[in-house]
VEXKOLDO-187434 format. One line per 2 residues: number of its first residue (from 0); their letters; for each residue x, y, z of C-alpha. Coordinates in steps of 0.05 Angstrom, whole numbers, always signed. Each point is the difference from the previous one (the first is absolute). Last residue first. Example, Ala and Ser with C-alpha at 12.3 -4.5 7.8 and 13.67 -1.06 7.14 Angstrom:
% residues 2
1) SA) +273 -21 +143 | -27 -69 +13
END
This chain:
% residues 584
583) LK) -1103 -41 -162 | +81 +15 -5
581) TD) +14 -58 +53 | -37 -46 -40
579) WR) +55 +1 -56 | +55 -31 +45
577) DC) +78 +29 -6 | -8 +24 +78
575) FA) -45 +63 -16 | +55 +41 +32
573) HV) +50 -18 -50 | +56 +51 +34
571) PS) +22 +71 -10 | -79 +26 +2
569) NG) -7 +64 -22 | -9 +58 +54
567) KF) -43 +62 -20 | -70 -7 +36
565) AS) -29 +69 -14 | -21 +45 +64
563) EG) -61 +17 +19 | -37 -56 -34
561) ML) -32 -34 +67 | +47 -65 -4
559) KA) +58 +53 -11 | -13 +37 +63
557) VT) -9 -61 +41 | +68 -28 -28
555) QR) +23 +70 +17 | -16 -3 +78
553) IA) +22 -78 -4 | +70 +12 -25
551) ER) +4 +54 +53 | -23 -44 +58
549) SS) +61 -43 -19 | -20 -71 -27
547) NY) +39 +14 -60 | +9 -40 -74
545) TN) -70 +32 -16 | -22 -57 -46
543) VY) -75 +11 -18 | -55 -54 -29
541) TP) -72 +14 -24 | -40 -54 -28
539) VM) +16 -46 +50 | -12 -75 -12
537) AL) +76 -17 -16 | +11 +16 +71
535) DI) +51 -54 +19 | +34 -1 -65
533) LH) -13 +75 +1 | +45 +2 +65
531) FP) +65 +13 -36 | +23 +65 +22
529) HA) +18 -16 +74 | +1 +65 +44
527) VS) -52 +47 +3 | -56 -45 -42
525) IG) -55 +26 -12 | -59 -39 -32
523) IT) -73 +42 -18 | -69 -28 +1
521) PI) -65 +36 -30 | -58 -41 +36
519) ES) -32 -75 -14 | +47 -38 -43
517) AY) +61 +20 +38 | -42 -14 +61
515) WP) +32 -66 -3 | +71 +28 +18
513) IE) +20 -46 +51 | -15 +45 +70
511) PG) -62 -36 +19 | +30 -69 +13
509) MP) +7 -66 -51 | +59 -25 +46
507) IT) +24 +56 +55 | +55 +53 -1
505) WH) +4 +5 -63 | +81 -13 -29
503) LS) +14 +34 -57 | +61 -21 -38
501) RE) +74 +17 +6 | +35 -47 +46
499) NT) +59 -48 -3 | -1 +8 +76
497) TS) +46 +41 +60 | +51 +35 -48
495) FS) -52 +37 -34 | -58 +45 +16
493) GV) -40 +45 -48 | -77 -8 +5
491) NC) -43 +64 +23 | -61 -5 -45
489) LV) -66 +47 +2 | -58 -24 -29
487) IA) -41 +61 -14 | -81 -11 +6
485) AD) -55 +44 -35 | -71 +25 +23
483) YK) -14 -41 +60 | -57 -17 +42
481) QT) -52 +0 -51 | +47 -51 -44
479) YQ) +14 -38 +69 | -74 -9 +20
477) AV) -23 -27 -67 | +64 -48 -1
475) SL) -17 -25 +66 | +33 +17 +63
473) EA) +19 -48 +51 | +6 -63 -48
471) LA) +78 +27 -12 | +15 -7 +72
469) KK) -36 -69 +3 | +31 -29 -58
467) GN) +68 +20 +20 | +2 -51 +59
465) VG) +69 +11 +32 | +20 -70 +26
463) HP) -30 -72 +9 | -20 +11 +81
461) SL) -26 +72 -28 | +18 +68 +2
459) YK) -40 +55 -39 | -12 +45 +57
457) LF) +73 -12 +27 | +31 +19 -75
455) NI) -31 +71 +11 | +10 +30 -74
453) KY) +15 +68 -8 | -18 +41 -55
451) VT) +20 +69 -3 | -62 +46 -23
449) PK) +1 +59 -39 | -51 +62 +5
447) FG) +34 +44 -58 | +1 +69 +2
445) KA) +77 +14 -19 | +25 +2 +76
443) KL) -37 -70 -5 | +38 -26 -45
441) EE) +64 +20 +20 | -12 -27 +76
439) AL) -29 -72 -32 | +67 -4 -47
437) LE) +44 +12 +64 | -41 -55 +39
435) SP) +11 -43 -61 | +71 +12 +0
433) QS) +7 -21 +72 | +20 +48 +53
431) RK) +42 -23 +53 | -19 -69 +41
429) GG) -39 -12 +56 | +6 -47 +59
427) FA) +53 -52 -5 | -52 -58 -5
425) IN) -49 +28 -42 | +56 +25 -51
423) RI) +27 -64 -2 | -62 -39 -15
421) WT) -20 +40 -55 | +65 -3 -35
419) TL) -8 -83 +10 | -63 +7 -22
417) GG) +23 +26 -69 | +81 +5 +2
415) SQ) +13 +57 -58 | -53 +33 -4
413) VT) -75 +13 -30 | -54 +54 +21
411) YI) -70 +7 -28 | -19 +75 +4
409) II) -77 +13 -6 | -21 +68 -32
407) RE) -59 +30 +12 | +1 +67 -36
405) HK) -1 -29 -73 | -39 +41 -41
403) KP) -1 +66 +33 | +66 -8 +33
401) DL) +32 -15 -65 | +45 -50 -25
399) PL) +32 +10 -75 | +0 -47 -26
397) QS) -31 -70 -14 | +11 +5 -70
395) RS) -16 -80 -6 | +70 -19 -11
393) NK) +37 +45 +40 | +74 -35 +6
391) VL) +67 +13 +15 | -12 +71 +22
389) TI) +72 +14 +26 | +24 +51 +61
387) SQ) +63 +16 -23 | +1 +76 -18
385) DI) -37 +16 +62 | +45 -35 +40
383) IQ) +61 +24 -28 | -24 +63 +15
381) AA) -16 -8 +68 | +73 -32 +10
379) KK) +32 +62 -34 | -43 +47 +61
377) KH) +20 -46 +54 | +77 +12 -18
375) ED) -10 +71 +1 | -40 +2 +62
373) CG) +57 -34 +43 | -14 -74 +18
371) IV) +78 -4 +15 | +35 +70 -15
369) NL) -6 +15 +72 | +53 -51 +19
367) NQ) +56 +42 -29 | +9 +39 +68
365) KP) +30 -58 +34 | +65 +10 -46
363) PV) +16 -47 -53 | +25 -73 +17
361) LL) +64 -23 -39 | +20 +73 +7
359) GA) +62 +10 +45 | +50 +22 -43
357) RQ) +42 -69 -1 | -57 -38 +0
355) KE) -32 +41 -64 | +66 -15 -34
353) HL) +3 -76 +14 | -71 +2 -20
351) KM) +16 +23 -77 | -56 -34 -23
349) SA) +44 -35 -46 | +50 -13 +60
347) KF) -64 -45 +32 | +0 -44 -63
345) AL) +67 -3 -8 | +11 -24 +73
343) VT) -62 -51 -18 | +40 -23 -58
341) HV) +65 -5 +32 | -29 -44 +52
339) AE) -43 -50 -51 | +78 -3 -40
337) DL) +28 -22 +65 | -45 -50 +17
335) RE) +6 -28 -76 | +76 +0 +12
333) MT) +0 -31 +70 | -39 -59 -32
331) LR) -66 -33 +22 | -12 -72 -6
329) GD) +74 -3 +10 | -8 -48 +68
327) KL) +32 +63 +48 | -38 +58 -37
325) AE) -65 -42 +4 | +7 -8 +74
323) KL) +12 +69 +8 | -68 +21 -32
321) YG) -38 -54 +35 | +33 +31 +68
319) VD) -25 +70 -25 | -65 -31 -10
317) EE) -3 -33 +69 | +32 +69 +37
315) HN) -46 +46 -34 | -68 -46 +16
313) RY) -53 +9 -66 | +51 +49 -41
311) YL) -34 +52 -38 | +5 +12 -75
309) IM) +65 -27 -18 | +51 +49 -37
307) DC) +42 -9 -65 | -36 -54 -40
305) GS) +40 -42 -45 | -17 -74 +8
303) ML) +61 -3 +53 | -39 +52 +46
301) MR) -68 -45 -11 | +40 -61 +10
299) PI) +20 +28 +63 | -65 +0 +26
297) FD) -34 -52 -32 | +42 -57 +27
295) RR) -5 +8 +75 | -70 +28 -15
293) RL) -14 -74 -32 | -25 +10 -65
291) RS) -63 +8 -38 | -57 +12 +51
289) TI) +43 +63 +24 | -3 +31 -60
287) GV) -74 +6 -22 | -14 -5 +74
285) MH) +23 +74 +10 | +44 +2 +66
283) TA) +61 +31 -47 | -32 +59 -17
281) DT) +16 +20 -79 | +71 -4 -17
279) II) +41 +60 -21 | +39 +13 -53
277) LG) +42 +58 -12 | +27 +36 -58
275) NF) +32 -18 -73 | -57 -31 -32
273) GL) +17 -13 -71 | -62 -39 -25
271) KG) +34 -60 -37 | +53 -11 +60
269) RL) -20 +43 +65 | -81 -26 -3
267) LG) +4 -56 -46 | +66 -47 +10
265) QL) +18 +33 +71 | -67 +4 +37
263) LE) -40 -59 -42 | +53 -45 -17
261) PA) +18 +7 +75 | -64 -28 +24
259) IT) -6 +16 +77 | -43 +60 +5
257) AP) -23 -15 -66 | -45 -58 +21
255) MI) +27 -70 -13 | -4 -44 -57
253) ES) +35 -62 +31 | -64 -42 +8
251) DH) -16 +11 -78 | +70 -26 -24
249) ID) +56 +46 -27 | +36 -28 -66
247) PC) -19 +65 -47 | +31 +45 +53
245) FA) +1 +64 -25 | -70 -8 -42
243) RS) -23 -47 +60 | +5 +56 +50
241) YS) -28 +50 -51 | -59 -33 -14
239) PL) -11 -30 +71 | -7 +70 +28
237) TI) -11 -14 +83 | -25 +55 +49
235) HG) +25 +10 +60 | +12 +74 -10
233) VM) +66 +41 -13 | -3 +70 +20
231) VS) +38 +44 -50 | +48 +60 +12
229) PV) +38 +56 -30 | -50 +18 -57
227) GA) +38 +33 -61 | -40 +14 -51
225) EI) +20 -51 -44 | -14 -50 +59
223) MG) -74 +23 +1 | -6 -5 -73
221) RY) +30 -76 +4 | -39 -10 +56
219) VK) -71 +16 -32 | +15 -26 -64
217) GY) +28 -75 +28 | -67 +3 +33
215) TA) -43 +9 -53 | +34 -13 -76
213) DW) +60 -42 +30 | -53 -39 +52
211) ED) -44 -29 -64 | +66 -17 -37
209) CT) +38 -36 +53 | -73 -38 +11
207) RD) -38 +31 +55 | -16 -43 +62
205) NC) +18 +47 +56 | -12 -48 +60
203) TT) -10 +5 +74 | +25 -39 +55
201) VL) -49 -8 +54 | -30 +47 +61
199) HQ) +36 +68 -4 | +7 -14 -76
197) DR) -71 +9 -8 | -44 -41 -53
195) ED) -29 +25 -63 | +64 -7 -37
193) CG) +8 +46 -56 | +8 +68 +35
191) DG) +66 +1 +29 | +69 +14 -42
189) PF) +68 -29 -4 | +14 +35 +52
187) HK) -48 +32 +49 | +12 +66 +4
185) MC) +33 +64 -16 | +44 +27 +51
183) CA) +5 +80 +2 | +52 +46 +38
181) IG) -23 +62 +36 | +21 +68 -13
179) AD) -72 +32 -15 | +19 +14 -72
177) KT) +18 -75 -3 | -60 -27 +28
175) GR) -36 +39 -51 | +36 -22 -61
173) MY) -6 -68 +21 | -80 +9 -2
171) AL) -1 +30 -67 | +46 -68 -21
169) SM) -50 -44 +34 | -56 +33 -40
167) NL) +32 +1 -71 | +18 -76 +19
165) VT) -66 -23 +24 | -34 +32 -58
163) DP) +44 -26 -51 | -13 -77 +26
161) DC) -73 +15 +2 | -42 -44 +55
159) GF) +1 +50 +61 | +45 +54 +40
157) CR) +11 -54 +58 | -14 +7 +73
155) MP) -75 -6 -4 | -3 -63 -46
153) IV) +68 -22 +31 | -18 -68 +52
151) CN) -60 -27 -23 | +10 -28 -65
149) RW) -62 -12 -31 | +1 +48 -51
147) NV) +59 -34 -31 | +48 +47 -39
145) DI) +3 +55 +50 | +71 +17 -10
143) DV) +58 +8 +50 | +39 +65 +8
141) VP) -17 +21 +67 | +36 +60 +10
139) AF) +23 -8 +53 | +38 -21 +68
137) TW) +19 +64 +16 | +62 +26 +26
135) NR) +30 +59 +42 | -47 +6 +56
133) GV) +20 +49 +54 | -73 +19 +20
131) AV) -2 +61 -46 | +28 -44 -54
129) AE) -65 -39 +2 | -40 +59 -12
127) KC) +41 +32 -57 | -8 -79 -25
125) GY) -71 +3 -6 | +0 +68 -27
123) YG) +49 -23 -57 | -26 -71 -13
121) MY) -74 +20 -3 | +20 +58 -35
119) YA) +33 -34 -50 | -55 -54 -12
117) SN) -55 +53 +0 | +41 +35 -50
115) TD) -2 -64 -51 | -65 +21 -25
113) GT) -52 -54 -14 | -40 +17 +64
111) AA) -9 -80 +2 | +72 -9 +5
109) CA) +4 +38 +68 | -52 -35 +30
107) IA) +29 -61 -18 | +65 +17 +36
105) EG) -47 +13 +56 | -2 +75 +14
103) LK) +26 +69 +35 | -5 -28 +71
101) TG) +30 +47 +42 | +30 -18 +71
99) GS) -35 +0 +58 | +34 -64 +30
97) VA) +69 +6 -40 | +32 -35 -58
95) GN) -50 -44 -35 | -53 +66 +3
93) GG) +48 +46 -31 | -18 -26 -66
91) AE) -33 -59 -35 | +57 -50 -13
89) IN) +51 +28 +51 | +14 -64 +36
87) AA) +49 +18 +53 | +77 -2 +1
85) IL) +55 +27 +45 | +65 -11 -26
83) AP) +55 +10 +54 | +65 +42 -5
81) IK) +64 -47 +25 | +21 +9 +70
79) SS) -75 +5 +16 | -23 +22 +70
77) KQ) -13 +74 -15 | -39 -27 -66
75) IA) -48 -53 +39 | -14 +50 +61
73) NN) -19 +57 -58 | -48 -50 -30
71) QE) -34 -20 +62 | -12 +79 +16
69) WL) -22 +13 -62 | -47 -58 +4
67) KE) -31 +14 +65 | -6 +80 -24
65) AS) -38 -25 -56 | -45 -39 +28
63) MN) +2 -78 -11 | +10 -45 -61
61) NY) +36 -65 +5 | +76 -1 -22
59) RY) +52 -27 -52 | +69 +6 +21
57) GG) +71 +1 -28 | +65 -30 -4
55) LQ) +8 -27 +71 | +48 +30 +47
53) LM) -8 -53 +51 | +18 +25 +73
51) KQ) -10 +71 -13 | -59 -9 -46
49) QS) -33 -39 +52 | +10 +46 +60
47) AV) -28 +58 -52 | -63 -44 -12
45) KK) -11 -15 +78 | +4 +74 +19
43) PP) -37 +24 -52 | -63 -45 +20
41) DN) -22 -50 -48 | -62 +8 -37
39) WL) +10 -62 -45 | +68 +6 -36
37) MD) +25 -51 -60 | +71 -14 -10
35) VL) +35 +11 -61 | +64 -43 -1
33) VQ) +59 +6 -56 | +43 +47 +47
31) NL) -16 -56 +57 | +45 -48 -40
29) KE) +61 +52 -16 | -4 +18 +72
27) DL) +10 -64 +28 | +54 -10 -48
25) TM) +41 +50 +24 | +0 +66 -37
23) SS) +43 +58 -12 | +21 -20 -71
21) FT) -71 +13 -26 | -7 +65 +34
19) DE) +70 +20 -29 | -22 -29 -67
17) VW) -72 +31 +3 | +31 +67 +21
15) RM) +41 +6 -55 | -41 -19 -50
13) DE) -45 +57 +20 | +62 +43 +2
11) VT) +13 -16 -76 | -72 +11 -16
9) LY) -49 -57 -8 | -48 +0 -59
7) FP) -54 -47 +42 | -51 -25 -58
5) KK) +36 +6 -46 | +78 +1 -1
3) TY) +55 +15 +58 | -25 -65 +37
1) DM) +28 -42 -51 | -22 -73 +16
END
């Protein structure tokens, strides 16, 4: 690797710092430099003590208040001999870096605007807020492509299904992060979005042929690399076509996720694509990797295959022990470890962290925290919302809603978890405002009389389960149509990493929430998260994707439903789910 070239462009002085720092490091310091830890609301004194003892290369943290994060990150840098990388997922704005940070818009919302400036400001404003709390690295943009609408991991997080859109939006995001003073990390090589499963739970597969991959994912990676992206996160995702192309005699059982596949990291990413930056693994506790090899084997194999940093150790002493064991028996060479350490130091030097450390500027002054959630950022977020909300379907011309014609609106809610969520909310006594409640408030402010449907499960409980027929029969069709003028089905489903989930889960079988009423009264489906619910709501004649569950998004959606504001978004994904009947 040549650190004086793209993407690092190190000067003679930078290289001198890299070499001087490297030559002074012990084996333990080298091993710790390639590790990134996950902090979870740890007090600054504890963090400082750990960093003084271990001198880890980097950290990723759980969101806290701005002041607490500033204190935590300040403690990390003051305790570091070598400046630390401090990362977070700035995938939608400052909300990924700090509690109270501005959500500028999910990647899919930025793509729905059709304006790359949306992605630029998502990166720029989001990273300005991240810089204020002492962050210097963003694990974004998500350059995956939504090839398979059944995918449950990236529908909100990526820029859609078109490679050109994904590339252009990703390039704009990267410009924003650079202008804000942060290094970005594109993910998840070799590309998520083909498999409907989640690599948190199982090893997933990118099943494109070499030619198909080159024309889609490869096009995006090539474009980002040519533009100088400094780092890439590798997913626990297999790419069988290229594994076989580089290793013709490979058996199916030997095809491994990219994090431990040297043919993909060295042959494809560094070789064919010419990437000269830093490579980091995705999280090592994900079952996409833990199910393939023993931990003592895959931890050193990640480095030997070509990764430069390992995201999260499970137990520090144990994982470092695995690396030392591999150095002794030859499964990891000192040459490869030294190269990884050099790359980590070069990455830091490219951000001038060594100069900032000397000047005492690794963490900005505390007064800079006032940028977080500021009016300028919120105004831009509102503009992105306005430009992104998408009317996917209005096949019966049910819009606009009018409080004179549709005064009495019933709101049904479907959210991740279904009955489990309902029980949890009851058990923990209350919850934060749900999108359905925000929707009711905004409709009421416009002169409607909304009702949020809430089912009493205990009332319909029988020895054989919840009796949906009994709940449904309480109100005749005639009574229902006399009582309500319109219905809205509001969907808030978007979880991943616990289930391979995308579909709607109604609370009880054959219950009153399921859109039997779509043939009786005007019915509108609204998704504030996952954009592919028409597969389950094909009977709903009007459907809207907001890509956002905030009050501002709900307020603007109501205005658009009433015709007070135009729908400006264009779907960046195949929202009809490749079905003819979803368009009816």
